[in-house]
Every structure is written in C-alpha cells, then in structure tokens.
C-alpha positions in Angstrom: 0.0 0.0 0.1 1.2 3.6 -0.5 -0.2 6.7 1.1 -1.5 9.8 -1.1 1.5 11.9 0.1 3.9 9.2 -0.7 2.3 8.4 -4.1 3.0 12.2 -5.0 6.4 11.9 -3.9 7.2 8.6 -5.9 5.4 10.4 -9.0 8.1 13.3 -8.7 10.9 10.8 -8.1 9.9 8.9 -11.3 9.9 12.2 -13.3 13.4 12.8 -11.9 14.6 9.5 -13.2 13.5 10.4 -16.5 10.0 8.9 -16.8 7.8 12.0 -18.1 4.6 12.5 -16.1 2.9 12.8 -19.6 3.8 9.1 -20.2 2.4 8.1 -16.6 -0.9 10.0 -17.5 -1.2 8.2 -20.9 -0.7 4.7 -19.2 -3.1 5.9 -16.4 -5.9 6.7 -19.0 -5.3 3.5 -21.0 -5.8 1.5 -17.8 -8.9 3.3 -17.1 -10.3 2.6 -20.6 -9.4 -1.2 -20.1 -11.6 -1.2 -16.9 -14.5 0.5 -18.7 -14.4 -2.5 -21.5 -14.9 -4.9 -18.7 -18.1 -3.3 -17.5 -19.6 -2.2 -20.9 -20.4 -3.5 -24.4 -19.2 -1.7 -27.5 -21.7 1.0 -28.4 -22.6 1.6 -24.6 -22.8 5.2 -23.6 -19.7 6.4 -21.5 -19.8 9.7 -19.7 -16.5 10.7 -18.1 -17.1 13.3 -15.4 -13.7 15.2 -15.0 -12.3 17.6 -12.7 -9.4 20.1 -13.3 -6.4 18.3 -11.9 -4.3 15.2 -13.1 -7.4 12.9 -12.2 -9.3 14.5 -14.8 -6.4 14.5 -17.0 -6.2 10.6 -16.8 -9.8 10.7 -17.9 -9.2 12.8 -20.9 -6.6 10.3 -22.0 -8.9 7.3 -21.6 -11.8 8.9 -23.6 -9.3 8.8 -26.5 -8.9 4.9 -26.2 -12.8 4.3 -26.0 -13.7 5.0 -29.6 -15.9 1.9 -29.6 -18.4 3.7 -27.2 -20.5 6.5 -27.4 -18.3 8.8 -25.4 -19.0 12.2 -23.9 -16.4 14.2 -21.7 -17.8 16.6 -19.0 -15.3 19.1 -17.6 -16.4 20.5 -14.2 -15.1 23.9 -14.8 -13.3 26.0 -17.4 -10.6 24.7 -19.5 -8.3 27.7 -18.8 -8.4 26.7 -15.1 -7.2 23.2 -15.6 -4.5 23.1 -13.0 -1.5 21.2 -14.9 0.1 21.5 -18.3 -0.2 17.8 -19.1 -3.9 17.6 -18.3 -4.5 21.0 -20.3 -2.6 19.3 -23.3 -4.8 16.1 -23.0 -7.9 18.5 -22.9 -6.7 20.0 -26.2 -6.2 16.6 -27.7 -10.0 15.8 -27.2 -10.8 18.8 -29.4 -8.5 17.7 -32.2 -9.9 14.2 -31.9 -13.4 15.7 -32.2 -14.5 13.8 -29.2 -17.8 15.3 -27.7 -16.9 17.5 -24.8 -19.0 19.8 -22.3 -18.0 22.3 -19.8 -20.3 22.4 -16.6 -19.4 25.8 -14.6 -21.8 25.1 -11.5 -24.1 22.4 -10.1 -27.2 23.6 -11.8 -27.0 21.0 -14.5 -27.0 18.1 -12.1 -30.0 19.0 -10.1 -33.2 17.3 -10.8 -36.0 19.6 -12.1 -33.5 22.6 -12.4 -33.4 23.8 -15.9 -31.0 26.5 -15.2 -28.1 25.4 -17.3 -27.3 28.6 -19.0 -23.6 28.6 -17.6 -22.9 25.3 -19.5 -21.3 25.2 -22.9 -21.3 21.9 -25.3 -20.1 20.8 -28.6 -21.4 18.7 -31.6 -25.1 19.5 -30.9 -25.6 18.1 -27.6 -29.0 19.0 -26.3 -28.8 17.6 -22.7 -29.2 21.2 -21.4 -33.0 20.9 -21.8 -35.4 20.5 -18.9 -36.0 17.0 -19.5 -32.5 16.2 -19.4 -31.9 18.3 -16.4 -34.6 16.3 -14.5 -32.4 13.3 -15.1 -29.1 14.9 -14.1 -28.3 16.7 -17.3 -24.8 15.6 -18.3 -25.3 12.2 -17.0 -28.6 11.3 -18.5 -28.9 7.9 -20.2 -25.2 7.1 -19.4 -24.6 3.2 -19.0 -21.2 4.0 -17.7 -20.2 7.0 -15.5 -16.4 7.6 -14.9 -15.8 9.6 -11.8 -12.6 11.7 -12.2 -13.5 14.5 -10.3 -10.9 14.4 -7.6 -7.8 12.2 -6.9 -5.8 11.2 -4.0 -4.3 14.5 -3.0 -7.4 15.9 -1.6 -9.0 15.7 2.0 -12.1 17.3 3.5 -15.6 17.6 2.5 -16.2 18.2 -1.4 -16.9 21.8 -2.1 -19.5 23.0 -4.9 -19.9 22.2 -7.5 -18.2 18.9 -7.1 -20.5 18.1 -4.1 -23.6 18.4 -6.3 -22.0 16.5 -9.1 -21.0 13.6 -6.8 -24.7 13.2 -5.7 -25.8 13.2 -9.4 -23.3 10.4 -10.1 -24.6 8.4 -7.3 -28.2 8.9 -8.6 -27.0 7.8 -12.0 -25.7 4.6 -10.1 -29.3 4.1 -8.5 -30.7 4.3 -11.9 -28.4 1.3 -13.1 -25.5 3.0 -14.6 -22.0 1.5 -13.9 -19.9 3.9 -11.8 -16.0 3.6 -12.3 -13.8 6.0 -9.9 -10.5 6.9 -11.0 -7.8 6.3 -8.3 -10.1 7.0 -5.4 -13.9 7.7 -5.1 -14.4 11.5 -5.1 -14.9 12.5 -1.5 -13.1 9.8 0.0 -9.9 10.2 1.9 -7.2 7.9 0.1 -5.6 7.4 3.5 -8.4 6.8 6.0 -11.3 5.7 3.6 -13.4 8.3 5.6 -15.7 11.0 3.8 -16.3 14.4 5.5 -19.6 14.8 3.5 -21.1 13.4 0.2 -18.9 10.9 -1.7 -19.2 9.0 -4.9 -20.4 5.4 -4.2 -18.8 3.4 -7.2 -19.1 0.0 -8.5 -15.4 -0.2 -9.2 -12.2 1.7 -9.0 -9.0 1.7 -10.9 -6.3 2.9 -8.8 -2.5 3.4 -9.9 0.8 1.8 -9.0 -0.3 0.3 -5.6 -3.5 0.4 -3.6 -4.2 3.1 -1.0 -4.8 2.5 2.8 -8.3 4.1 2.7 -9.3 2.6 -0.4 -8.8 -0.9 0.8 -10.8 -0.2 3.9 -13.8 1.6 1.7 -13.8 -1.1 -0.7 -14.3 -3.9 2.1 -17.1 -1.8 3.6 -19.0 -0.7 0.4 -18.1 -3.9 -1.6 -16.6 -2.3 -4.6 -13.9 -4.0 -7.0 -10.5 -2.4 -7.1 -8.1 -2.7 -10.0 -4.4 -1.7 -9.4 -2.9 -0.7 -12.6 0.8 -0.7 -13.2 1.4 2.6 -15.0 5.1 2.4 -15.5 6.6 4.0 -12.3 10.0 2.2 -11.7 11.0 0.6 -8.4 13.8 2.9 -8.3 11.4 5.9 -7.7 10.6 4.3 -4.4 14.1 2.6 -3.6 16.2 5.8 -4.2 15.7 9.0 -2.4 14.9 12.0 -4.9 13.4 15.3 -5.0 10.0 14.1 -4.4 10.9 13.3 -0.9 11.3 17.0 -0.2 7.5 17.6 -0.3 6.8 17.3 3.5 9.3 20.3 4.1 7.1 23.0 2.9 6.3 25.9 5.5 3.1 27.4 6.2 2.6 31.4 5.8 1.6 31.7 9.4 4.9 29.9 10.7 6.3 31.1 14.1 9.7 31.0 15.4 10.5 27.3 16.6 7.9 25.7 14.4 10.5 24.3 12.1 12.9 22.7 14.7 14.9 23.4 17.8 18.1 21.6 17.8 20.9 21.0 20.3 24.3 19.9 19.2 26.1 18.2 22.0 29.9 17.8 20.9 33.5 19.3 21.0 36.2 19.1 23.6 39.1 17.7 21.7 37.7 19.4 18.6 36.0 22.7 17.8 35.4 22.5 14.1 33.0 19.3 14.1 30.2 20.5 16.5 30.2 24.0 14.9 30.0 22.5 11.4 27.0 20.3 12.5 25.3 23.3 14.1 25.9 25.6 11.3 24.5 22.8 8.9 21.5 22.4 11.0 20.7 26.2 10.5 21.4 25.9 6.6 19.0 22.8 6.6 16.1 24.8 8.2 16.3 24.6 11.9 14.8 27.6 13.6 17.0 27.5 16.6 20.3 25.7 17.1 22.0 25.5 20.5 25.6 24.0 20.9 26.4 22.4 24.3 30.1 22.5 24.4 32.9 22.5 27.2 33.6 26.1 28.5 37.2 25.8 27.3 36.1 25.8 23.5 32.9 27.9 23.9 34.5 31.2 23.0 36.0 29.6 19.9 32.7 28.0 18.8 30.8 31.2 19.2 33.3 33.0 17.1 32.6 30.8 13.9 28.9 32.1 13.8 26.8 34.6 15.6 23.6 32.8 14.6 24.5 29.9 17.1 23.4 29.9 20.9 26.3 28.5 22.7 25.6 26.9 26.2 28.9 26.1 27.7 29.4 23.5 30.6 32.2 23.2 33.1 35.4 21.3 32.0 37.5 20.3 28.9 35.2 17.5 27.8 31.7 15.9 28.6 31.9 13.8 31.7 30.0 12.1 34.3 29.7 15.4 36.2 28.2 17.3 33.3 25.6 14.8 31.9 23.0 16.3 34.0 23.7 19.7 32.6 23.4 18.5 29.1 20.3 16.3 29.7 18.5 19.5 31.1 19.3 21.4 27.9 18.3 18.6 25.7 14.7 18.4 27.5 12.9 21.2 25.4 14.8 20.4 22.2 13.2 18.7 19.2 16.4 16.8 18.3 19.8 16.4 19.7 22.9 15.8 17.7 25.3 13.7 19.9 29.1 13.0 19.1 30.5 15.7 16.6 34.2 16.3 18.0 33.6 14.7 21.2 36.4 12.3 20.9 36.7 8.7 22.2 38.1 9.1 25.6 36.9 6.5 28.2 35.0 9.2 30.5 33.5 10.7 27.3 32.0 7.5 26.1 30.9 6.7 29.4 29.0 10.1 29.6 27.6 9.4 26.2 26.1 6.1 27.3 24.6 7.6 30.4 23.0 10.4 28.2 21.4 7.7 25.9 20.3 5.6 29.0 18.4 8.6 30.4 17.2 10.4 27.2 13.9 9.5 25.7 13.8 12.0 22.7 15.2 11.9 19.2 18.9 11.9 18.8 21.1 11.8 15.8 24.3 9.9 17.1 27.5 10.7 15.1 31.1 9.8 15.1 32.7 7.9 17.9 29.5 7.8 19.7 28.0 5.5 17.1 29.9 2.6 18.5 27.9 2.4 21.7 24.5 2.1 20.0 24.5 -1.8 19.6 25.1 -2.2 23.5 23.2 0.7 24.8 19.7 0.5 26.5 17.6 3.5 25.7 14.1 4.9 25.0 15.4 7.5 22.6 14.6 7.4 18.8 18.1 7.4 17.2 19.5 8.1 13.9 22.9 7.1 13.5 25.4 8.5 11.0 28.5 6.0 10.8 31.0 6.1 7.6 31.8 2.6 6.6 34.8 2.3 9.1 32.5 3.4 12.0 29.9 0.9 10.9 32.4 -1.9 11.1 33.2 -0.6 14.6 29.7 -1.0 15.4 29.9 -4.6 14.4 28.4 -4.1 10.9 29.8 -5.4 7.6 30.5 -2.5 5.2 31.9 -4.5 2.2 30.7 -5.4 -1.1 28.5 -3.3 -3.8 25.5 -1.2 -2.7 23.0 -4.0 -2.9 25.0 -6.2 -0.4 25.6 -3.4 1.8 22.0 -2.5 1.8 21.2 -6.1 2.8 23.7 -5.8 5.7 22.5 -2.6 7.0 19.0 -3.8 7.0 19.7 -6.8 9.0 22.0 -5.0 11.4 19.4 -2.3 12.1 16.6 -4.9 12.6 18.9 -6.7 15.1 19.3 -3.5 17.3 17.3 -3.1 20.5 17.4 0.5 20.0 14.8 2.2 17.8 17.4 3.5 15.5 17.7 4.4 11.7 21.1 3.9 10.3 22.7 6.2 7.6 25.8 4.3 6.6 27.7 6.7 4.1 29.9 5.6 1.0 29.7 6.0 -2.7 26.1 5.1 -2.2 24.6 6.0 1.1 22.2 3.4 2.7 19.6 4.1 5.0 17.5 1.6 6.8 15.3 1.3 10.0 15.4 -2.4 9.7 12.2 -2.5 7.8 12.4 0.0 5.1 15.8 0.5 3.2 16.6 3.5 0.8 19.6 4.4 -1.2 20.8 8.0 -1.8 23.2 8.1 -4.9 24.2 11.7 -4.6 27.7 12.9 -3.4 31.2 12.4 -4.9 34.8 11.3 -4.0 35.7 14.9 -3.1 33.6 14.7 -0.1 35.9 12.2 1.6 37.6 15.3 3.1 37.0 15.6 7.0 34.1 17.4 8.2 31.4 16.4 5.6 30.2 13.7 8.2 29.6 16.5 10.6 27.5 18.3 8.2 25.4 15.4 7.4 24.9 14.9 11.2 23.6 18.6 11.5 21.2 18.3 8.6 19.9 15.2 10.0 19.3 17.0 13.2 17.4 19.7 11.5 15.3 17.4 9.3 14.3 14.9 12.1 13.1 17.8 14.1 10.2 18.2 11.6 9.7 14.9 9.8 9.8 11.2 11.0 13.3 10.0 11.6 13.7 7.6 8.5 12.4 10.2 6.3 14.7 12.8 7.8 17.7 10.3 7.5 17.0 9.6 4.0 16.6 13.3 3.1 19.9 14.3 5.0 21.9 11.9 3.0 20.5 12.9 -0.2 20.6 16.7 0.3 24.2 16.7 1.8 25.4 14.6 -1.1 23.6 17.0 -3.4 25.0 19.9 -1.8 28.6 18.2 -2.2 27.9 17.7 -5.9 27.2 21.5 -6.4 30.2 22.5 -4.4 32.4 20.0 -6.2 31.5 22.1 -9.5 33.4 24.9 -8.2 36.2 23.4 -6.0 36.7 20.0 -7.5 39.0 17.9 -5.2 39.7 21.1 -3.2 36.4 21.1 -1.6 36.2 21.4 2.2 33.3 20.8 4.4 32.5 24.5 4.8 32.0 24.7 1.0 28.5 22.6 1.6 27.1 25.2 3.9 26.1 28.0 1.5 24.4 25.7 -0.9 22.6 23.3 1.4 19.2 25.5 1.2 19.3 25.1 -2.6 19.9 21.4 -2.2 16.9 21.2 -0.1 14.8 22.9 -2.7 12.9 21.1 -5.6 14.2 22.4 -9.0 10.9 21.7 -10.5 8.7 23.6 -8.0 11.3 26.0 -6.7 10.3 25.2 -3.0 11.1 22.5 -0.3 7.5 21.2 -0.3 3.9 21.8 -1.3 2.8 23.5 1.9 -0.1 20.8 2.6 -2.8 19.0 0.8 -5.7 20.3 -1.1 -9.1 20.6 0.8 -11.1 19.3 -1.9 -11.4 22.3 -4.3 -9.4 20.3 -7.0 -7.6 17.0 -7.4 -4.6 15.4 -8.7 -3.0 11.9 -8.5 
C-alpha cells in the first residue's frame, strides 16, 4: 500500500529518473479505458465526469481509447483553469480528436428539475441542457457508464461545490442502473483513511495506480466494490532511491512562528572545535529555526566566534563527563532533536558520559562519530538516527563490504537486530539508509567529499530534518541533500572542496528544482484534485 502523499513523492521521483509525467498519464488513461471495457459492451454510452487536476487528465486520455463507445467528456470547470500542463494538453487533444466535450461551470445542470443550465457550454449539437435532461441529471442522462474523475488522491475534507452536487448526481445515476467507475479513489473519500467528510461517490469499481491506497482498501471492504491496481510504469527505483519527491513534506506555512521548524541541540566538542560548529551551522542551513551548541567551557568562545547565529551553552570542564551529563540532559529536554557526537572524541570518560546520556534520554537523537559504536550495546528509550561512515559501521559490528545492494542488505539486517529504535545512515559511494524494515539508497555525493567534516555536516542536516519529519524520512533526506550540496560545491572546488563549502549551498540542495520550493505546504481541501 502507499499513502497519497507518498504516491505524490514517488510520482515526482519517477519524473526525476526520466519517466515523463505525460507518459504516466497516458498509461493511467489507458488503464481506465481497459476497466471501462470490462463493464460495458461496445456502443454503450460512457460519460467521463472530470475535474481540473491530473485525475481529470487521466480521464481525458481514457476517452481517446474508447472509440468503440458513445463517449462524452464533461469538464467541471473552465478549460483555462485546468491546473496542470499535461492535463491541459490532453484536453486540447480531445478537441483535435473531435470527441464530444462539455463544460459545466456550476452545479445547476445536475439538480433534478432545475433547467438553469445557462452556464454550460457544449459541442457537437448536444441537447442535454434541456429541462427534460436536467430532470435526469443533465450531463449524466442515459449514461450506461459514468467515470468519476473529479478528484484524486491528493485531496482531503468535504467536497465543495460544484463537486458535491456532481457527486450526488453520479450516485443517482448509479441508482438508476449506470455502472460507476472511479479513477484512483472515489471522489470525496480520503485515500489514506477511507473516510468522507460529506457526500462521496459510491462506485461499483475503482481503478487505482501503482499500488492500492490504505483508505481505498478499507472503503472497498465496507462498500463492496472492486479495485483494480494498474501498473502505469513507475519504476521500483522511484521508491527505492531518495529523490526530489522526498522534499515534499518540508513546505512551510505562511503563518509559521519561530521554533515551528525545529529546535536542535548539538552536543560535541572538547578535543575538537570545528566538528560541533559544522554540525550546528549545517542544522541552521537545513532549516532549523534555533540551534544551540552544548560544548565545554574551554572551547565555547572559539565555537561562538565561528557564527553569531549559534546559541552556545557552555558547561564546565574540557570535555563531557559524568559530572556534566545532568547539565546536558537539562539542555536537551526542551529540544526537538539532539545531535550527539561531533568532536567529542573517544576518551573513556567521554564514552561513559554518552552512554549515560542515551540511557536517560527519551527524545530523538542523531548519533555521530565515535558515539555510534555504543549504540549496539546501549539501552535507551530514545529514537536514534546513527550516521556512521563505513569504518564506524564496522566498529559497530556491521559489515560494510560489497556493492551497494550487498551493503543495503547488511545494513537492513543490522538495524533490524538492534534493541534501540534506530535508523542507520551508512555513508559511502552510495549511502544506505535503513530502520530495519524500509531501506533507501541515496546516490548523490562524490569522491571529493571524503574530506574531513562532511560527516559533521550530515549529522547537522539530519538533526534539522528529524526535528520536522519522521526519523527514517529525515535521515534519507539528510543523506541525499548533503550529497547534493557536495555535488554542487564540487562543480566549483573539485578535489579542493572543504566541508564548509557545503554550507551555503545546502538551502538550494533542499529545494526542488521543479517546484522552486522544499515542499507543497500541505494537501488540498477538496477544491481540485490530482493523482
């Protein structure tokens, strides 16, 4: 199964892999046409009721494959408001093919007994705007099959007008004996929950794409309709490999406030000053609103001097130890995520302090550098993201050898065997990210990133992202975006790249080149649809 949001991400990743969205729509429309043929004999009357998103675009395509039927395409809205270029192109193709189309701009045409259809326009001499036709739901009159392509999986909430009135008309057509086929999900039904906040289409069958949706399965079981899952050509790699589609959850609301997008505490330093600073600055560049750095007082001034945006919280001594763990735990209590490890070193008292911290901490922690070796033995209620390079993974007890597929299997098995709730990000030519159940691969990055400090940047980015999305997703995105930033920096610096070169390009690495933003800012409320 796949959720609506994840389906949108996979669709975008497929486009990034070179599978054009127009091709996916062509395959989807063909699949709809095949299911129509299963429910109707040649010559039957088929009306496709279409919204202005990609769901409607799928039906525009389907109409071109149904030349053995008496086909009519009804657009709910004006053609110039069709929301995507590929859907607009397929609407234009209907005009070229001289397929009968009609535009319905409000709900009056669907109300029984209401002949106020003056806002409708039609082609090819259609006369269904008459009062008699209006009494039998106007555009759906005498249809043997009604294809519901009003709204797709990307909508939630109650249907708004005129979609609500149109959905009621579809249901009346079904009561009269027409076969109702919904595209992807019945309009008005939440694809993830199966619930409807108001009126929803009641189909006889549904054709959905790539994989079934959680709510669709629930609804089909309750309402006893058939579901066809159509393969539309989305490659497995679109789910396996991290891509720009995974950026979708990072959109910000216009009414956001300070702190809404993450507060991160970096715990590091002692032997080193650069590592915790790199991690903290990376967390800021990756979108965290506030980043605090807990470091020994002996290096606090140097750390503060790197960046005035950092909030430095010094504690006594030259390194973290048993006497300072309580202070660090108090600092961590109010944070969304803790990044633990950059620059701490491997002194015995330091590792003991790290173990004590993890034993008592119950939030989300990104564990980096030498601290990762403790994870297989630690008992913790914390949710962990571990960012070892291959040598550190070996020190944890894992096997980093082999090609990426071999390493992916090894990392997944290792993560599954941990007592802690942990996601591993094992870096290499291909980064492997696994929580023991789901395993993703990131293919960004380059050999110039073997320079010291890039792992600290990764840890900071992971800290920022896991503050706003779930750990497995945040870890995957962190690996992908850090590698992407490294690729951009390498275009300028080549093998002279240093870790600080990644910082200024991290924001663009976390932005989708296609949409110009890091996300969509949320799902639609039902005003229009899409796949």
